[in-house]
C-alpha positions as CSV (number, residue, x, y, z in Angstrom):
1,T,-11.8,-27.2,116.6
2,T,-12.2,-30.1,119.1
3,V,-15.2,-32.4,118.5
4,S,-17.1,-33.7,121.5
5,S,-20.5,-35.3,122.1
6,F,-23.3,-34.5,124.6
7,R,-23.7,-38.2,125.1
8,P,-22.0,-41.2,123.5
9,S,-25.3,-42.4,122.0
10,H,-28.7,-41.0,121.3
11,V,-31.0,-40.3,124.3
12,D,-34.7,-39.9,124.7
13,Y,-36.1,-36.4,125.1
14,T,-36.9,-35.6,128.8
15,P,-36.9,-32.3,130.6
16,V,-33.9,-33.5,132.5
17,N,-32.0,-34.3,129.3
18,E,-33.0,-31.0,127.8
19,A,-31.6,-29.1,130.7
20,A,-28.4,-31.1,130.6
21,A,-28.0,-30.4,126.9
22,L,-28.5,-26.7,127.3
23,T,-25.9,-26.7,130.1
24,Y,-23.6,-28.6,127.8
25,I,-24.1,-26.2,124.9
26,S,-23.5,-23.2,127.1
27,G,-20.0,-24.5,127.9
28,F,-18.9,-24.4,124.2
29,I,-15.7,-22.3,123.5
30,A,-14.9,-21.3,119.9
31,S,-11.2,-21.9,119.3
32,G,-11.2,-20.6,115.7
33,N,-11.1,-23.7,113.6
34,T,-14.0,-25.7,111.9
35,N,-13.7,-29.5,112.0
36,I,-16.6,-30.6,109.7
37,S,-15.3,-34.1,109.1
38,G,-14.8,-34.6,112.9
39,A,-18.4,-33.6,113.5
40,F,-19.7,-36.2,111.1
41,G,-17.2,-38.8,112.4
42,T,-18.8,-38.4,115.8
43,A,-22.4,-38.0,114.9
44,L,-23.0,-40.6,112.2
45,P,-21.8,-43.7,114.1
46,Q,-24.5,-42.9,116.7
47,F,-27.1,-44.0,114.1
48,V,-25.7,-47.6,113.9
49,T,-28.6,-48.9,116.1
50,S,-31.3,-47.0,114.2
51,N,-33.5,-48.3,111.5
52,D,-36.0,-47.0,108.9
53,S,-38.9,-47.0,111.3
54,T,-37.4,-43.9,113.0
55,A,-36.8,-40.4,111.8
56,N,-33.0,-40.5,111.3
57,I,-32.3,-36.8,110.9
58,I,-29.1,-34.8,111.2
59,I,-29.2,-31.0,111.2
60,F,-25.8,-29.7,110.4
61,L,-25.1,-26.0,111.1
62,T,-21.9,-24.2,110.2
63,D,-20.7,-20.6,109.7
64,G,-17.4,-21.4,108.2
65,Q,-15.1,-23.4,105.9
66,A,-13.5,-26.7,106.9
67,T,-10.1,-25.6,108.4
68,T,-9.1,-28.7,110.4
69,G,-9.5,-32.4,110.0
70,I,-10.4,-33.2,106.4
71,T,-10.5,-29.9,104.5
72,N,-10.9,-31.0,100.9
73,T,-14.5,-30.8,99.7
74,Q,-14.5,-34.1,97.7
75,Q,-12.7,-35.9,100.5
76,I,-15.3,-34.8,103.1
77,L,-18.1,-36.0,100.8
78,N,-16.3,-39.4,100.3
79,Y,-15.8,-39.7,104.1
80,V,-19.4,-38.9,104.9
81,D,-20.6,-41.4,102.2
82,S,-18.4,-44.1,103.7
83,L,-19.9,-43.5,107.1
84,V,-23.4,-43.6,105.8
85,I,-22.8,-46.8,103.9
86,Q,-21.9,-48.5,107.2
87,L,-25.4,-47.8,108.6
88,E,-28.4,-49.9,107.8
89,A,-30.8,-46.9,108.1
90,T,-31.4,-44.1,105.7
91,I,-30.1,-40.8,107.0
92,M,-31.8,-37.4,106.1
93,L,-29.0,-34.9,106.3
94,N,-30.0,-31.2,106.4
95,T,-27.5,-28.4,106.2
96,F,-27.6,-24.8,107.3
97,G,-24.9,-22.4,106.1
98,I,-24.9,-19.2,108.2
99,G,-23.3,-16.1,107.0
100,S,-21.2,-15.5,103.9
101,D,-18.1,-17.7,104.7
102,V,-19.5,-21.1,104.0
103,N,-18.8,-23.8,101.5
104,V,-22.0,-23.7,99.4
105,Q,-20.8,-26.6,97.2
106,L,-20.1,-28.9,100.2
107,L,-23.4,-28.1,102.0
108,T,-25.5,-28.5,98.9
109,L,-24.0,-31.9,98.0
110,L,-24.1,-33.2,101.6
111,A,-27.9,-32.5,101.6
112,A,-28.5,-33.7,98.0
113,N,-26.7,-37.0,98.6
114,N,-28.6,-37.7,101.7
115,S,-32.2,-36.9,101.1
116,G,-32.0,-33.5,102.9
117,L,-32.4,-29.8,102.4
118,A,-29.7,-27.2,102.2
119,E,-30.5,-23.7,103.4
120,F,-28.4,-20.6,103.5
121,L,-29.2,-17.7,105.8
122,G,-27.9,-14.6,107.5
123,N,-26.7,-14.4,111.1
124,D,-30.0,-12.7,112.1
125,Q,-32.2,-15.4,110.5
126,L,-31.2,-18.4,112.4
127,E,-34.0,-18.7,115.0
128,S,-36.8,-18.0,112.6
129,R,-35.6,-20.3,109.9
130,I,-34.7,-23.2,112.2
131,T,-38.2,-22.9,113.7
132,E,-39.8,-23.0,110.2
133,F,-37.6,-25.9,109.3
134,Y,-38.6,-27.9,112.4
135,L,-42.3,-27.3,111.9
136,K,-41.9,-28.5,108.3
137,I,-40.0,-31.8,109.0
138,R,-42.1,-32.8,111.9
139,N,-45.0,-33.3,109.5
140,P,-43.9,-35.5,106.6
141,V,-46.3,-36.1,103.7
142,L,-44.1,-38.3,101.6
143,L,-40.6,-39.6,102.2
144,N,-38.4,-41.5,99.8
145,T,-40.5,-40.0,97.0
146,Q,-40.9,-41.8,93.7
147,M,-42.9,-40.5,90.7
148,A,-44.1,-42.8,87.9
149,F,-46.2,-42.4,84.7
150,T,-48.4,-44.8,82.8
151,P,-47.8,-44.9,79.9
152,N,-44.2,-43.9,80.5
153,V,-44.0,-41.1,77.8
154,L,-42.3,-38.4,79.9
155,Y,-38.5,-38.1,80.1
156,D,-35.9,-35.6,81.4
157,V,-38.1,-35.1,84.6
158,Y,-36.6,-32.9,87.3
159,P,-35.9,-32.7,90.2
160,A,-34.1,-36.0,90.2
161,P,-34.1,-37.7,92.6
162,M,-37.5,-36.5,93.9
163,P,-37.3,-34.6,97.3
164,N,-39.0,-35.6,100.5
165,L,-42.3,-33.7,100.9
166,Y,-43.5,-32.1,104.1
167,I,-46.8,-30.4,105.1
168,G,-47.3,-27.0,103.5
169,Q,-44.5,-27.5,101.1
170,Q,-44.8,-27.4,97.3
171,M,-42.9,-29.4,94.8
172,L,-42.5,-28.2,91.2
173,A,-41.5,-31.0,88.8
174,A,-40.9,-30.4,85.0
175,G,-40.3,-32.8,82.2
176,R,-40.6,-33.4,78.5
177,Y,-42.7,-35.5,76.2
178,D,-43.1,-36.2,72.4
179,E,-46.6,-37.6,72.4
180,A,-49.6,-36.6,74.5
181,P,-51.9,-39.5,75.6
182,P,-53.8,-39.4,78.9
183,V,-51.3,-40.2,81.6
184,S,-51.7,-41.7,85.1
185,L,-49.3,-40.0,87.6
186,T,-48.4,-41.9,90.8
187,F,-46.5,-40.6,93.7
188,S,-45.3,-43.2,96.2
189,G,-43.2,-43.3,99.3
190,T,-43.5,-43.7,103.0
191,R,-44.9,-41.7,105.9
192,Y,-44.2,-42.7,109.5
193,G,-42.8,-45.9,108.2
194,Q,-45.9,-46.9,106.3
195,P,-46.3,-47.0,102.5
196,V,-48.2,-44.1,100.9
197,Q,-49.4,-43.6,97.4
198,Y,-51.2,-40.8,95.6
199,S,-52.6,-41.1,92.0
200,Y,-53.7,-38.4,89.5
201,Q,-55.0,-38.3,86.0
202,L,-53.3,-35.9,83.6
203,N,-54.2,-34.7,80.1
204,L,-51.0,-33.6,78.4
205,V,-51.3,-30.6,76.1
206,D,-50.5,-31.5,72.4
207,T,-50.5,-28.0,71.0
208,S,-48.5,-24.8,71.7
209,I,-50.3,-22.4,74.1
210,V,-48.9,-18.8,74.3
211,D,-49.8,-18.4,78.0
212,Y,-47.7,-21.5,78.8
213,Q,-44.5,-20.4,77.0
214,F,-42.7,-19.8,80.3
215,I,-42.8,-23.6,81.1
216,P,-39.7,-24.5,79.0
217,K,-37.7,-22.0,81.2
218,V,-39.0,-23.7,84.3
219,W,-37.8,-27.1,82.9
220,A,-34.4,-25.6,81.9
221,K,-33.9,-24.1,85.4
222,K,-34.7,-27.5,87.0
223,K,-32.3,-29.3,84.6
224,I,-29.5,-26.8,85.3
225,E,-30.0,-27.3,89.1
226,N,-29.6,-31.0,88.6
227,L,-26.5,-30.7,86.5
228,L,-24.9,-28.3,89.0
229,V,-25.2,-30.9,91.7
230,I,-23.3,-33.4,89.6
231,Y,-20.8,-30.7,88.4
232,Y,-20.0,-29.6,92.0
233,G,-19.1,-33.2,92.8
234,L,-16.3,-33.3,90.1
235,N,-12.9,-31.8,89.7
236,P,-13.7,-28.8,87.4
237,N,-10.7,-29.6,85.2
238,T,-11.9,-33.0,84.2
239,P,-13.5,-33.6,80.7
240,Q,-16.8,-34.7,82.4
241,A,-16.9,-31.5,84.4
242,I,-16.1,-29.3,81.4
243,A,-18.8,-31.1,79.3
244,L,-21.3,-30.5,82.1
245,K,-20.3,-26.8,82.3
246,N,-20.7,-26.4,78.5
247,Q,-24.1,-28.1,78.7
248,I,-25.2,-25.7,81.5
249,I,-24.1,-22.7,79.5
250,W,-25.9,-23.9,76.4
251,L,-29.2,-24.5,78.3
252,S,-28.8,-21.1,80.0
253,I,-28.4,-19.2,76.7
254,K,-31.0,-21.2,74.8
255,Y,-33.7,-20.8,77.4
256,G,-32.7,-17.5,78.9
257,V,-32.2,-18.8,82.4
258,L,-29.3,-17.6,84.6
259,S,-26.6,-19.9,85.8
260,P,-23.4,-19.5,87.7
261,F,-21.5,-19.5,84.4
262,T,-23.6,-17.0,82.5
263,T,-24.9,-13.4,82.8
264,F,-27.5,-11.4,80.8
265,V,-27.4,-7.8,80.0
266,A,-30.6,-5.9,79.1
267,Q,-30.3,-3.1,76.5
268,I,-32.9,-0.4,77.1
269,P,-33.3,2.1,74.3
270,V,-33.2,5.7,75.4
271,E,-35.5,8.1,73.6
């Protein structure tokens, strides 16, 4: 309900600061409301002295809907965007929704708009999932990921934008092409502030292979996920949102992939 800060600005990790932080946390009293905008209004300005040579990471945890401060989803997103624009550094905003009473749309978009991850978990999963998350992000492989092809014959490649990659993590990307020449694939980005690049040679398949017929479903799922991020950022009654919803439904039905707007029923014959 009331937003406060452990310190007015970031502090280095020391055993003394850790003990003081734990004492500070133990004094929290839940008053019943959830002030999401107030939390970001306090946290983000602390990054004003940061730069891209440091890991500028926010981990946002919530178990409820916004009930005080700014409560409208789009207005919260706009507010956070305005705060981020004022910073010279890139922020990685990771969100954790705990329990069933969270705004999935808001948490997904906050992470997607700020190079982060969105995770949703039960009340009994918090410690294990946060531990896994920390072990992942402390070992980045590729940040600010870019993927390029030579010749540039691939299109409709998802996910878009490319996510950050961490040790032990897999990234599945799917795209389309109309011709199949040998292709050079290059991943580029940064790691610990230094430029990184990985190159691979690909031979695109130019004939239909029965064993690979599941791949169009993978692409459709990735495209639907991308469209949903855009859709959730719009008023659902606008023409653009309605057009996106219809496109998602079309992809879902055509490729047999579930979406929030479709359902499938299996008919099993009884002998």
